[in-house]
C-alpha positions in Angstrom: -2.8 -82.4 -70.0 -1.4 -84.3 -67.6 2.6 -83.9 -68.1 4.7 -87.1 -67.6 6.7 -87.5 -64.6 10.0 -89.4 -64.6 10.6 -91.4 -61.9 14.6 -90.8 -61.0 17.5 -92.1 -58.5 18.1 -89.6 -55.9 21.6 -89.4 -56.7 20.3 -88.1 -60.2 18.9 -85.1 -58.9 22.2 -83.1 -59.0 22.3 -83.5 -62.8 19.1 -81.4 -63.4 18.8 -77.6 -63.5 15.7 -76.4 -60.9 13.1 -73.9 -61.9 13.4 -70.3 -60.6 10.0 -69.5 -59.6 7.9 -71.5 -57.3 5.8 -74.0 -59.0 2.7 -73.4 -56.4 1.0 -70.1 -56.8 -1.5 -69.6 -53.9 -0.9 -69.3 -50.4 -2.8 -72.3 -49.3 -1.0 -74.6 -51.6 2.7 -73.7 -50.2 1.4 -73.9 -46.6 0.1 -77.3 -47.5 3.4 -78.2 -49.2 5.3 -77.1 -45.8 2.9 -79.4 -43.8 3.6 -82.4 -45.6 7.2 -81.8 -46.1 7.5 -81.8 -42.2 5.3 -84.7 -42.2 7.9 -86.5 -44.5 10.9 -85.4 -42.5 9.3 -86.8 -39.2 8.5 -90.3 -41.0 12.0 -90.3 -42.6 13.8 -89.5 -39.1 11.6 -91.5 -37.0 10.6 -94.7 -39.0 13.3 -94.3 -42.2 10.1 -94.0 -44.3 10.1 -93.3 -47.7 7.9 -90.4 -49.5 7.6 -89.7 -53.5 8.8 -86.1 -54.2 7.4 -84.6 -57.4 9.6 -81.5 -58.3 9.8 -79.6 -61.5 13.4 -78.9 -63.4 14.0 -77.3 -66.6 14.0 -80.4 -68.2 10.4 -81.3 -67.0 8.6 -83.1 -64.1 10.7 -85.5 -62.0 10.0 -87.3 -59.1 12.1 -89.4 -56.1 11.2 -92.2 -53.8 13.4 -91.4 -50.9 13.6 -90.5 -47.2 13.4 -86.6 -46.4 16.2 -85.8 -43.7 15.6 -82.0 -43.1 13.4 -79.5 -44.3 14.7 -75.9 -43.8 13.4 -72.4 -45.2 14.5 -72.9 -48.8 15.5 -76.4 -49.4 15.0 -80.0 -48.4 17.7 -82.5 -47.6 17.3 -85.9 -48.7 19.2 -89.1 -47.6 22.8 -88.9 -49.1 23.1 -85.2 -48.5 21.1 -84.4 -51.8 19.3 -80.9 -51.8 16.2 -80.0 -53.4 14.6 -76.4 -53.4 11.3 -76.2 -51.9 10.0 -73.8 -54.3 10.3 -76.6 -57.0 8.3 -79.3 -55.3 4.8 -79.7 -56.3 3.8 -82.6 -54.7 4.9 -85.0 -51.5 2.8 -88.3 -51.4 3.2 -89.8 -48.0 
């Protein structure tokens, strides 16, 4: 069964509690996620391009369509200084 994903505004990300464990299980999935986040950051910084990020919260799956400004080891920073832990990100749609 596919769980519904609620599209939210990036300013509302801080209203949700993130899951504590990594939502991806395999090393391959995690490697792909990091590659997608790096690509999203280059797109955001170079072309102001937006991507859709699907992430897990304790309240369920959420998505934002936004610009990724920075990708770190543990978090990504979106335009406006909003942070999302990488462990919570299920998918990046470029």
